[in-house]
PDB file of N, CA, C and O in Angstrom, chain B, residues numbered from 101:
ATOM      1  N   UNK B 101     -13.773 -36.315 -96.917  1.00  0.00           N
ATOM      2  CA  UNK B 101     -12.992 -36.081 -95.726  1.00  0.00           C
ATOM      3  C   UNK B 101     -13.579 -34.873 -94.990  1.00  0.00           C
ATOM      4  O   UNK B 101     -13.818 -33.829 -95.597  1.00  0.00           O
ATOM      5  N   UNK B 102     -13.802 -35.014 -93.722  1.00  0.00           N
ATOM      6  CA  UNK B 102     -14.355 -33.899 -92.951  1.00  0.00           C
ATOM      7  C   UNK B 102     -13.237 -32.967 -92.511  1.00  0.00           C
ATOM      8  O   UNK B 102     -12.073 -33.354 -92.412  1.00  0.00           O
ATOM      9  N   UNK B 103     -13.626 -31.740 -92.254  1.00  0.00           N
ATOM     10  CA  UNK B 103     -12.658 -30.738 -91.813  1.00  0.00           C
ATOM     11  C   UNK B 103     -13.078 -30.208 -90.452  1.00  0.00           C
ATOM     12  O   UNK B 103     -14.261 -30.186 -90.112  1.00  0.00           O
ATOM     13  N   UNK B 104     -12.106 -29.790 -89.696  1.00  0.00           N
ATOM     14  CA  UNK B 104     -12.368 -29.240 -88.371  1.00  0.00           C
ATOM     15  C   UNK B 104     -12.068 -27.746 -88.403  1.00  0.00           C
ATOM     16  O   UNK B 104     -11.003 -27.326 -88.854  1.00  0.00           O
ATOM     17  N   UNK B 105     -13.006 -26.960 -87.927  1.00  0.00           N
ATOM     18  CA  UNK B 105     -12.805 -25.517 -87.848  1.00  0.00           C
ATOM     19  C   UNK B 105     -12.942 -25.125 -86.389  1.00  0.00           C
ATOM     20  O   UNK B 105     -13.900 -25.513 -85.721  1.00  0.00           O
ATOM     21  N   UNK B 106     -11.996 -24.366 -85.904  1.00  0.00           N
ATOM     22  CA  UNK B 106     -12.040 -23.927 -84.508  1.00  0.00           C
ATOM     23  C   UNK B 106     -12.263 -22.427 -84.460  1.00  0.00           C
ATOM     24  O   UNK B 106     -11.650 -21.670 -85.212  1.00  0.00           O
ATOM     25  N   UNK B 107     -13.136 -22.013 -83.580  1.00  0.00           N
ATOM     26  CA  UNK B 107     -13.392 -20.602 -83.350  1.00  0.00           C
ATOM     27  C   UNK B 107     -13.012 -20.283 -81.917  1.00  0.00           C
ATOM     28  O   UNK B 107     -13.345 -21.026 -80.993  1.00  0.00           O
ATOM     29  N   UNK B 108     -12.322 -19.186 -81.741  1.00  0.00           N
ATOM     30  CA  UNK B 108     -12.023 -18.716 -80.392  1.00  0.00           C
ATOM     31  C   UNK B 108     -12.401 -17.248 -80.341  1.00  0.00           C
ATOM     32  O   UNK B 108     -12.052 -16.480 -81.238  1.00  0.00           O
ATOM     33  N   UNK B 109     -13.109 -16.859 -79.303  1.00  0.00           N
ATOM     34  CA  UNK B 109     -13.450 -15.460 -79.151  1.00  0.00           C
ATOM     35  C   UNK B 109     -13.538 -15.133 -77.675  1.00  0.00           C
ATOM     36  O   UNK B 109     -13.791 -15.997 -76.836  1.00  0.00           O
ATOM     37  N   UNK B 110     -13.325 -13.883 -77.387  1.00  0.00           N
ATOM     38  CA  UNK B 110     -13.357 -13.438 -75.997  1.00  0.00           C
ATOM     39  C   UNK B 110     -14.714 -12.809 -75.701  1.00  0.00           C
ATOM     40  O   UNK B 110     -15.274 -12.076 -76.516  1.00  0.00           O
ATOM     41  N   UNK B 111     -15.215 -13.112 -74.535  1.00  0.00           N
ATOM     42  CA  UNK B 111     -16.460 -12.511 -74.076  1.00  0.00           C
ATOM     43  C   UNK B 111     -16.256 -12.032 -72.643  1.00  0.00           C
ATOM     44  O   UNK B 111     -15.383 -12.516 -71.922  1.00  0.00           O
ATOM     45  N   UNK B 112     -17.069 -11.089 -72.263  1.00  0.00           N
ATOM     46  CA  UNK B 112     -16.990 -10.598 -70.887  1.00  0.00           C
ATOM     47  C   UNK B 112     -17.538 -11.673 -69.946  1.00  0.00           C
ATOM     48  O   UNK B 112     -18.250 -12.575 -70.387  1.00  0.00           O
ATOM     49  N   UNK B 113     -17.217 -11.583 -68.671  1.00  0.00           N
ATOM     50  CA  UNK B 113     -17.758 -12.564 -67.718  1.00  0.00           C
ATOM     51  C   UNK B 113     -19.293 -12.603 -67.724  1.00  0.00           C
ATOM     52  O   UNK B 113     -19.887 -13.669 -67.564  1.00  0.00           O
ATOM     53  N   UNK B 114     -19.934 -11.438 -67.908  1.00  0.00           N
ATOM     54  CA  UNK B 114     -21.395 -11.392 -67.952  1.00  0.00           C
ATOM     55  C   UNK B 114     -21.927 -12.110 -69.188  1.00  0.00           C
ATOM     56  O   UNK B 114     -22.908 -12.849 -69.104  1.00  0.00           O
ATOM     57  N   UNK B 115     -21.280 -11.893 -70.338  1.00  0.00           N
ATOM     58  CA  UNK B 115     -21.705 -12.572 -71.564  1.00  0.00           C
ATOM     59  C   UNK B 115     -21.510 -14.080 -71.447  1.00  0.00           C
ATOM     60  O   UNK B 115     -22.335 -14.858 -71.925  1.00  0.00           O
ATOM     61  N   UNK B 116     -20.412 -14.491 -70.808  1.00  0.00           N
ATOM     62  CA  UNK B 116     -20.161 -15.916 -70.616  1.00  0.00           C
ATOM     63  C   UNK B 116     -21.263 -16.549 -69.767  1.00  0.00           C
ATOM     64  O   UNK B 116     -21.762 -17.627 -70.091  1.00  0.00           O
ATOM     65  N   UNK B 117     -21.637 -15.878 -68.687  1.00  0.00           N
ATOM     66  CA  UNK B 117     -22.704 -16.407 -67.823  1.00  0.00           C
ATOM     67  C   UNK B 117     -24.022 -16.500 -68.586  1.00  0.00           C
ATOM     68  O   UNK B 117     -24.773 -17.461 -68.422  1.00  0.00           O
ATOM     69  N   UNK B 118     -24.300 -15.500 -69.419  1.00  0.00           N
ATOM     70  CA  UNK B 118     -25.533 -15.510 -70.206  1.00  0.00           C
ATOM     71  C   UNK B 118     -25.538 -16.685 -71.176  1.00  0.00           C
ATOM     72  O   UNK B 118     -26.543 -17.387 -71.301  1.00  0.00           O
ATOM     73  N   UNK B 119     -24.405 -16.904 -71.872  1.00  0.00           N
ATOM     74  CA  UNK B 119     -24.291 -18.042 -72.789  1.00  0.00           C
ATOM     75  C   UNK B 119     -24.451 -19.369 -72.047  1.00  0.00           C
ATOM     76  O   UNK B 119     -25.157 -20.271 -72.498  1.00  0.00           O
ATOM     77  N   UNK B 120     -23.784 -19.463 -70.909  1.00  0.00           N
ATOM     78  CA  UNK B 120     -23.842 -20.694 -70.118  1.00  0.00           C
ATOM     79  C   UNK B 120     -25.271 -20.971 -69.649  1.00  0.00           C
ATOM     80  O   UNK B 120     -25.733 -22.111 -69.700  1.00  0.00           O
ATOM     81  N   UNK B 121     -25.963 -19.936 -69.197  1.00  0.00           N
ATOM     82  CA  UNK B 121     -27.345 -20.108 -68.739  1.00  0.00           C
ATOM     83  C   UNK B 121     -28.273 -20.477 -69.891  1.00  0.00           C
ATOM     84  O   UNK B 121     -29.153 -21.321 -69.723  1.00  0.00           O
ATOM     85  N   UNK B 122     -28.091 -19.859 -71.062  1.00  0.00           N
ATOM     86  CA  UNK B 122     -28.895 -20.210 -72.239  1.00  0.00           C
ATOM     87  C   UNK B 122     -28.684 -21.671 -72.613  1.00  0.00           C
ATOM     88  O   UNK B 122     -29.635 -22.379 -72.947  1.00  0.00           O
ATOM     89  N   UNK B 123     -27.441 -22.113 -72.554  1.00  0.00           N
ATOM     90  CA  UNK B 123     -27.131 -23.507 -72.893  1.00  0.00           C
ATOM     91  C   UNK B 123     -27.821 -24.459 -71.919  1.00  0.00           C
ATOM     92  O   UNK B 123     -28.412 -25.454 -72.337  1.00  0.00           O
ATOM     93  N   UNK B 124     -27.748 -24.160 -70.642  1.00  0.00           N
ATOM     94  CA  UNK B 124     -28.374 -25.029 -69.632  1.00  0.00           C
ATOM     95  C   UNK B 124     -29.892 -25.056 -69.779  1.00  0.00           C
ATOM     96  O   UNK B 124     -30.512 -26.109 -69.629  1.00  0.00           O
ATOM     97  N   UNK B 125     -30.494 -23.898 -70.071  1.00  0.00           N
ATOM     98  CA  UNK B 125     -31.952 -23.853 -70.233  1.00  0.00           C
ATOM     99  C   UNK B 125     -32.403 -24.686 -71.425  1.00  0.00           C
ATOM    100  O   UNK B 125     -33.503 -25.237 -71.423  1.00  0.00           O
ATOM    101  N   UNK B 126     -31.555 -24.774 -72.436  1.00  0.00           N
ATOM    102  CA  UNK B 126     -31.910 -25.545 -73.631  1.00  0.00           C
ATOM    103  C   UNK B 126     -31.479 -27.009 -73.531  1.00  0.00           C
ATOM    104  O   UNK B 126     -31.687 -27.781 -74.468  1.00  0.00           O
ATOM    105  N   UNK B 127     -30.882 -27.393 -72.406  1.00  0.00           N
ATOM    106  CA  UNK B 127     -30.544 -28.789 -72.178  1.00  0.00           C
ATOM    107  C   UNK B 127     -29.166 -29.206 -72.662  1.00  0.00           C
ATOM    108  O   UNK B 127     -28.882 -30.401 -72.735  1.00  0.00           O
ATOM    109  N   UNK B 128     -28.305 -28.259 -72.993  1.00  0.00           N
ATOM    110  CA  UNK B 128     -26.949 -28.601 -73.425  1.00  0.00           C
ATOM    111  C   UNK B 128     -26.044 -28.705 -72.206  1.00  0.00           C
ATOM    112  O   UNK B 128     -26.202 -27.940 -71.254  1.00  0.00           O
ATOM    113  N   UNK B 129     -25.092 -29.648 -72.220  1.00  0.00           N
ATOM    114  CA  UNK B 129     -24.217 -29.811 -71.054  1.00  0.00           C
ATOM    115  C   UNK B 129     -23.216 -28.664 -70.892  1.00  0.00           C
ATOM    116  O   UNK B 129     -22.816 -28.338 -69.774  1.00  0.00           O
ATOM    117  N   UNK B 130     -22.814 -28.054 -72.013  1.00  0.00           N
ATOM    118  CA  UNK B 130     -21.834 -26.967 -71.951  1.00  0.00           C
ATOM    119  C   UNK B 130     -22.218 -25.865 -72.924  1.00  0.00           C
ATOM    120  O   UNK B 130     -23.007 -26.078 -73.845  1.00  0.00           O
ATOM    121  N   UNK B 131     -21.650 -24.684 -72.708  1.00  0.00           N
ATOM    122  CA  UNK B 131     -21.879 -23.570 -73.635  1.00  0.00           C
ATOM    123  C   UNK B 131     -21.295 -23.907 -75.007  1.00  0.00           C
ATOM    124  O   UNK B 131     -21.857 -23.515 -76.030  1.00  0.00           O
ATOM    125  N   UNK B 132     -20.173 -24.630 -75.036  1.00  0.00           N
ATOM    126  CA  UNK B 132     -19.536 -24.993 -76.310  1.00  0.00           C
ATOM    127  C   UNK B 132     -20.456 -25.883 -77.147  1.00  0.00           C
ATOM    128  O   UNK B 132     -20.542 -25.715 -78.363  1.00  0.00           O
ATOM    129  N   UNK B 133     -21.138 -26.818 -76.506  1.00  0.00           N
ATOM    130  CA  UNK B 133     -22.067 -27.698 -77.229  1.00  0.00           C
ATOM    131  C   UNK B 133     -23.222 -26.894 -77.810  1.00  0.00           C
ATOM    132  O   UNK B 133     -23.665 -27.153 -78.929  1.00  0.00           O
ATOM    133  N   UNK B 134     -23.704 -25.923 -77.052  1.00  0.00           N
ATOM    134  CA  UNK B 134     -24.785 -25.047 -77.516  1.00  0.00           C
ATOM    135  C   UNK B 134     -24.341 -24.252 -78.742  1.00  0.00           C
ATOM    136  O   UNK B 134     -25.079 -24.158 -79.723  1.00  0.00           O
ATOM    137  N   UNK B 135     -23.152 -23.688 -78.690  1.00  0.00           N
ATOM    138  CA  UNK B 135     -22.631 -22.889 -79.807  1.00  0.00           C
ATOM    139  C   UNK B 135     -22.402 -23.769 -81.023  1.00  0.00           C
ATOM    140  O   UNK B 135     -22.761 -23.383 -82.136  1.00  0.00           O
ATOM    141  N   UNK B 136     -21.810 -24.944 -80.836  1.00  0.00           N
ATOM    142  CA  UNK B 136     -21.590 -25.876 -81.956  1.00  0.00           C
ATOM    143  C   UNK B 136     -22.902 -26.223 -82.636  1.00  0.00           C
ATOM    144  O   UNK B 136     -23.001 -26.208 -83.863  1.00  0.00           O
ATOM    145  N   UNK B 137     -23.898 -26.533 -81.839  1.00  0.00           N
ATOM    146  CA  UNK B 137     -25.203 -26.904 -82.385  1.00  0.00           C
ATOM    147  C   UNK B 137     -25.818 -25.742 -83.156  1.00  0.00           C
ATOM    148  O   UNK B 137     -26.389 -25.941 -84.229  1.00  0.00           O
ATOM    149  N   UNK B 138     -25.707 -24.543 -82.623  1.00  0.00           N
ATOM    150  CA  UNK B 138     -26.259 -23.365 -83.296  1.00  0.00           C
ATOM    151  C   UNK B 138     -25.585 -23.125 -84.633  1.00  0.00           C
ATOM    152  O   UNK B 138     -26.252 -22.820 -85.621  1.00  0.00           O
ATOM    153  N   UNK B 139     -24.268 -23.261 -84.672  1.00  0.00           N
ATOM    154  CA  UNK B 139     -23.527 -23.056 -85.921  1.00  0.00           C
ATOM    155  C   UNK B 139     -23.928 -24.103 -86.947  1.00  0.00           C
ATOM    156  O   UNK B 139     -24.145 -23.771 -88.112  1.00  0.00           O
ATOM    157  N   UNK B 140     -24.031 -25.367 -86.534  1.00  0.00           N
ATOM    158  CA  UNK B 140     -24.421 -26.431 -87.463  1.00  0.00           C
ATOM    159  C   UNK B 140     -25.838 -26.230 -87.975  1.00  0.00           C
ATOM    160  O   UNK B 140     -26.109 -26.447 -89.156  1.00  0.00           O
ATOM    161  N   UNK B 141     -26.755 -25.813 -87.084  1.00  0.00           N
ATOM    162  CA  UNK B 141     -28.137 -25.570 -87.507  1.00  0.00           C
ATOM    163  C   UNK B 141     -28.197 -24.469 -88.552  1.00  0.00           C
ATOM    164  O   UNK B 141     -28.913 -24.595 -89.546  1.00  0.00           O
ATOM    165  N   UNK B 142     -27.456 -23.396 -88.340  1.00  0.00           N
ATOM    166  CA  UNK B 142     -27.447 -22.297 -89.307  1.00  0.00           C
ATOM    167  C   UNK B 142     -26.836 -22.745 -90.622  1.00  0.00           C
ATOM    168  O   UNK B 142     -27.310 -22.370 -91.694  1.00  0.00           O
ATOM    169  N   UNK B 143     -25.782 -23.549 -90.539  1.00  0.00           N
ATOM    170  CA  UNK B 143     -25.118 -24.035 -91.745  1.00  0.00           C
ATOM    171  C   UNK B 143     -26.067 -24.905 -92.566  1.00  0.00           C
ATOM    172  O   UNK B 143     -26.135 -24.768 -93.787  1.00  0.00           O
ATOM    173  N   UNK B 144     -26.798 -25.798 -91.903  1.00  0.00           N
ATOM    174  CA  UNK B 144     -27.753 -26.660 -92.605  1.00  0.00           C
ATOM    175  C   UNK B 144     -28.902 -25.845 -93.182  1.00  0.00           C
ATOM    176  O   UNK B 144     -29.367 -26.126 -94.287  1.00  0.00           O
ATOM    177  N   UNK B 145     -29.362 -24.842 -92.448  1.00  0.00           N
ATOM    178  CA  UNK B 145     -30.437 -23.976 -92.935  1.00  0.00           C
ATOM    179  C   UNK B 145     -29.977 -23.234 -94.185  1.00  0.00           C
ATOM    180  O   UNK B 145     -30.706 -23.159 -95.174  1.00  0.00           O
ATOM    181  N   UNK B 146     -28.767 -22.688 -94.136  1.00  0.00           N
ATOM    182  CA  UNK B 146     -28.228 -21.953 -95.282  1.00  0.00           C
ATOM    183  C   UNK B 146     -28.070 -22.870 -96.485  1.00  0.00           C
ATOM    184  O   UNK B 146     -28.397 -22.485 -97.607  1.00  0.00           O
ATOM    185  N   UNK B 147     -27.573 -24.071 -96.261  1.00  0.00           N
ATOM    186  CA  UNK B 147     -27.413 -25.034 -97.352  1.00  0.00           C
ATOM    187  C   UNK B 147     -28.765 -25.356 -97.989  1.00  0.00           C
ATOM    188  O   UNK B 147     -28.869 -25.462 -99.211  1.00  0.00           O
ATOM    189  N   UNK B 148     -29.792 -25.508 -97.165  1.00  0.00           N
ATOM    190  CA  UNK B 148     -31.140 -25.799 -97.673  1.00  0.00           C
ATOM    191  C   UNK B 148     -31.666 -24.628 -98.501  1.00  0.00           C
ATOM    192  O   UNK B 148     -32.236 -24.840 -99.571  1.00  0.00           O
ATOM    193  N   UNK B 149     -31.484 -23.406 -98.026  1.00  0.00           N
ATOM    194  CA  UNK B 149     -31.969 -22.225 -98.745  1.00  0.00           C
ATOM    195  C   UNK B 149     -31.247 -22.064-100.082  1.00  0.00           C
ATOM    196  O   UNK B 149     -31.874 -21.740-101.090  1.00  0.00           O
ATOM    197  N   UNK B 150     -29.946 -22.285-100.094  1.00  0.00           N
ATOM    198  CA  UNK B 150     -29.188 -22.187-101.346  1.00  0.00           C
ATOM    199  C   UNK B 150     -29.685 -23.227-102.332  1.00  0.00           C
ATOM    200  O   UNK B 150     -29.825 -22.939-103.521  1.00  0.00           O
ATOM    201  N   UNK B 151     -29.952 -24.425-101.856  1.00  0.00           N
ATOM    202  CA  UNK B 151     -30.476 -25.485-102.712  1.00  0.00           C
ATOM    203  C   UNK B 151     -31.831 -25.089-103.295  1.00  0.00           C
ATOM    204  O   UNK B 151     -32.087 -25.318-104.478  1.00  0.00           O
ATOM    205  N   UNK B 152     -32.703 -24.496-102.473  1.00  0.00           N
ATOM    206  CA  UNK B 152     -34.010 -24.045-102.954  1.00  0.00           C
ATOM    207  C   UNK B 152     -33.865 -22.967-104.028  1.00  0.00           C
ATOM    208  O   UNK B 152     -34.583 -22.985-105.028  1.00  0.00           O
ATOM    209  N   UNK B 153     -32.952 -22.042-103.827  1.00  0.00           N
ATOM    210  CA  UNK B 153     -32.725 -20.973-104.808  1.00  0.00           C
ATOM    211  C   UNK B 153     -32.219 -21.556-106.118  1.00  0.00           C
ATOM    212  O   UNK B 153     -32.666 -21.155-107.192  1.00  0.00           O
ATOM    213  N   UNK B 154     -31.286 -22.503-106.034  1.00  0.00           N
ATOM    214  CA  UNK B 154     -30.769 -23.128-107.254  1.00  0.00           C
ATOM    215  C   UNK B 154     -31.866 -23.876-108.004  1.00  0.00           C
ATOM    216  O   UNK B 154     -31.907 -23.845-109.234  1.00  0.00           O
ATOM    217  N   UNK B 155     -32.757 -24.548-107.270  1.00  0.00           N
ATOM    218  CA  UNK B 155     -33.881 -25.245-107.908  1.00  0.00           C
ATOM    219  C   UNK B 155     -34.790 -24.262-108.640  1.00  0.00           C
ATOM    220  O   UNK B 155     -35.231 -24.539-109.755  1.00  0.00           O
ATOM    221  N   UNK B 156     -35.069 -23.127-108.027  1.00  0.00           N
ATOM    222  CA  UNK B 156     -35.913 -22.106-108.657  1.00  0.00           C
ATOM    223  C   UNK B 156     -35.246 -21.574-109.921  1.00  0.00           C
ATOM    224  O   UNK B 156     -35.902 -21.393-110.947  1.00  0.00           O
ATOM    225  N   UNK B 157     -33.942 -21.325-109.843  1.00  0.00           N
ATOM    226  CA  UNK B 157     -33.222 -20.819-111.015  1.00  0.00           C
ATOM    227  C   UNK B 157     -33.222 -21.839-112.149  1.00  0.00           C
ATOM    228  O   UNK B 157     -33.352 -21.474-113.317  1.00  0.00           O
ATOM    229  N   UNK B 158     -33.078 -23.110-111.808  1.00  0.00           N
ATOM    230  CA  UNK B 158     -33.108 -24.162-112.833  1.00  0.00           C
ATOM    231  C   UNK B 158     -34.477 -24.222-113.504  1.00  0.00           C
ATOM    232  O   UNK B 158     -34.572 -24.400-114.719  1.00  0.00           O
ATOM    233  N   UNK B 159     -35.545 -24.072-112.702  1.00  0.00           N
ATOM    234  CA  UNK B 159     -36.901 -24.093-113.256  1.00  0.00           C
ATOM    235  C   UNK B 159     -37.123 -22.916-114.201  1.00  0.00           C
ATOM    236  O   UNK B 159     -37.729 -23.079-115.261  1.00  0.00           O
ATOM    237  N   UNK B 160     -36.642 -21.740-113.829  1.00  0.00           N
ATOM    238  CA  UNK B 160     -36.815 -20.553-114.670  1.00  0.00           C
ATOM    239  C   UNK B 160     -36.026 -20.674-115.966  1.00  0.00           C
ATOM    240  O   UNK B 160     -36.437 -20.162-117.007  1.00  0.00           O
ATOM    241  N   UNK B 161     -34.895 -21.354-115.889  1.00  0.00           N
ATOM    242  CA  UNK B 161     -34.048 -21.522-117.067  1.00  0.00           C
ATOM    243  C   UNK B 161     -34.729 -22.410-118.104  1.00  0.00           C
ATOM    244  O   UNK B 161     -34.576 -22.188-119.305  1.00  0.00           O
ATOM    245  N   UNK B 162     -35.469 -23.401-117.656  1.00  0.00           N
ATOM    246  CA  UNK B 162     -36.142 -24.345-118.569  1.00  0.00           C
ATOM    247  C   UNK B 162     -37.373 -23.763-119.090  1.00  0.00           C
ATOM    248  O   UNK B 162     -38.076 -24.403-119.872  1.00  0.00           O
TER     249      UNK B 162
END
């Protein structure tokens, strides 16, 4: 079963414009889509690194 996590944070108008412009430059339709994608990418990267560390520990144990 998947879970939904919501994040809400306040940013200044200048920070919002910067986020919005970064999203548009990278081809995302909205700043929210850009942020979602960034969070998922980091999560997958972290999961991969943890898996690599566990594999190394298993090898050392044997």
